[in-house]
ZAMARGU-4260 file (C-alpha; in steps of 0.2 Angstrom, whole numbers, plus 5000, padded with zeros to 4 digits):
<rodrens>
0) 5087/4563/5095 | 5083/4566/5112 | 5094/4569/5129 | 5093/4573/5147 | 5100/4592/5150
5) 5112/4593/5164 | 5108/4601/5181 | 5091/4595/5182 | 5090/4579/5189 | 5082/4569/5174
10) 5065/4583/5175 | 5069/4589/5158 | 5074/4583/5141 | 5080/4594/5126 | 5078/4586/5108
15) 5090/4591/5095 | 5077/4601/5083 | 5077/4615/5098 | 5063/4608/5110 | 5062/4607/5131
20) 5050/4591/5134 | 5048/4589/5155 | 5047/4571/5158 | 5036/4575/5174 | 5023/4582/5164
25) 5024/4571/5150 | 5024/4585/5137 | 5034/4599/5129 | 5038/4615/5138 | 5030/4631/5135
30) 5039/4643/5126 | 5039/4662/5127 | 5049/4677/5121 | 5062/4686/5130 | 5064/4706/5128
35) 5077/4701/5116 | 5067/4690/5106 | 5076/4676/5111 | 5065/4657/5115 | 5063/4654/5135
40) 5056/4642/5145 | 5050/4642/5163 | 5060/4627/5173 | 5063/4621/5191 | 5077/4619/5200
45) 5079/4614/5217 | 5060/4619/5219 | 5064/4637/5212 | 5057/4642/5196 | 5068/4651/5183
50) 5067/4658/5165 | 5080/4648/5155 | 5084/4653/5137 | 5081/4638/5126 | 5096/4640/5114
55) 5107/4641/5130 | 5101/4621/5136 | 5100/4616/5120 | 5119/4619/5115 | 5124/4614/5135
60) 5114/4597/5130 | 5120/4593/5112 | 5137/4602/5112 | 5143/4603/5129 | 5148/4620/5139
65) 5165/4630/5131 | 5173/4639/5147 | 5183/4650/5134 | 5166/4656/5124 | 5152/4661/5135
70) 5140/4668/5119 | 5130/4655/5107 | 5129/4659/5090 | 5113/4655/5079 | 5123/4652/5062
75) 5109/4655/5050 | 5106/4671/5061 | 5088/4667/5066 | 5086/4668/5085 | 5070/4658/5086
80) 5080/4643/5076 | 5087/4633/5090 | 5091/4617/5082 | 5107/4609/5089 | 5115/4610/5072
85) 5112/4628/5071 | 5121/4634/5087 | 5138/4636/5090 | 5147/4643/5104 | 5157/4659/5101
90) 5165/4673/5111 | 5157/4691/5111 | 5168/4696/5098 | 5164/4682/5087 | 5146/4685/5089
95) 5146/4702/5084 | 5158/4700/5068 | 5145/4687/5064 | 5132/4699/5067 | 5139/4712/5057
100) 5145/4700/5041 | 5127/4693/5040 | 5117/4710/5040 | 5111/4707/5059 | 5118/4723/5067
105) 5124/4738/5062 | 5142/4743/5055 | 5155/4752/5063 | 5154/4767/5050 | 5136/4768/5054
110) 5128/4762/5039 | 5110/4753/5046 | 5111/4736/5038 | 5102/4727/5051 | 5089/4714/5043
115) 5081/4706/5058 | 5076/4689/5054 | 5063/4687/5066 | 5043/4691/5068 | 5040/4709/5065
120) 5041/4721/5082 | 5043/4738/5089 | 5061/4739/5081 | 5050/4741/5063 | 5043/4757/5072
125) 5056/4767/5076 | 5060/4784/5068 | 5069/4800/5066 | 5062/4814/5076 | 5064/4833/5069
130) 5065/4845/5082 | 5047/4851/5078 | 5041/4835/5082 | 5051/4835/5098 | 5042/4849/5101
135) 5026/4842/5098 | 5028/4825/5110 | 5032/4837/5124 | 5016/4847/5120 | 5005/4830/5118
140) 5012/4825/5134 | 5009/4840/5145 | 4991/4841/5137 | 4987/4825/5146 | 4990/4812/5131
145) 4998/4794/5135 | 5014/4789/5129 | 5005/4777/5118 | 4993/4788/5110 | 5010/4800/5105
150) 5017/4786/5099 | 5002/4781/5088 | 5001/4798/5082 | 5021/4797/5076 | 5017/4779/5070
155) 5034/4774/5080 | 5034/4763/5097 | 5029/4769/5114 | 5046/4766/5121 | 5054/4778/5108
160) 5043/4791/5114 | 5046/4786/5133 | 5067/4789/5128 | 5062/4804/5123 | 5051/4811/5136
165) 5065/4804/5148 | 5077/4815/5140 | 5088/4798/5134 | 5085/4801/5117 | 5089/4816/5107
170) 5100/4824/5119 | 5108/4837/5107 | 5091/4844/5106 | 5090/4848/5125 | 5087/4867/5122
175) 5070/4865/5115 | 5064/4855/5133
</rodrens>
């Protein structure tokens, strides 16, 4: 089923299987991933372009807006599954409870149960660093190695190296800096 997305003067349509269509161009809108791995589309409104979350557009179109609940939950936990039947409005608390119950987020007692249901990404390349590793990171950086080269050396993501070098991670080891 296809419906007009509210607020766009008939320029865009949403399908119940999770796609956004342009009535002006006559084809499906290109999607891209946000930093948090949700799908987004770039739409024009009042002569200004803006990125919109696909799941939010689908929910607004097929479920309607909900003033008391601002979050949208993917019932099956798959962020890229934007079918209308897979989406529901929820509160932040309800969304966090669902994420913990379905194994998408750490539990309060610190047990790591994250089972991300998206393509493998940088989060899979996070690792723990020893005091010696931290010293090596700083030594390599002062020797001129790029953050990417250091990350490759430790088989981790560059963002983790950046957080170490900017002293945002491993603050308890500050004495070695």
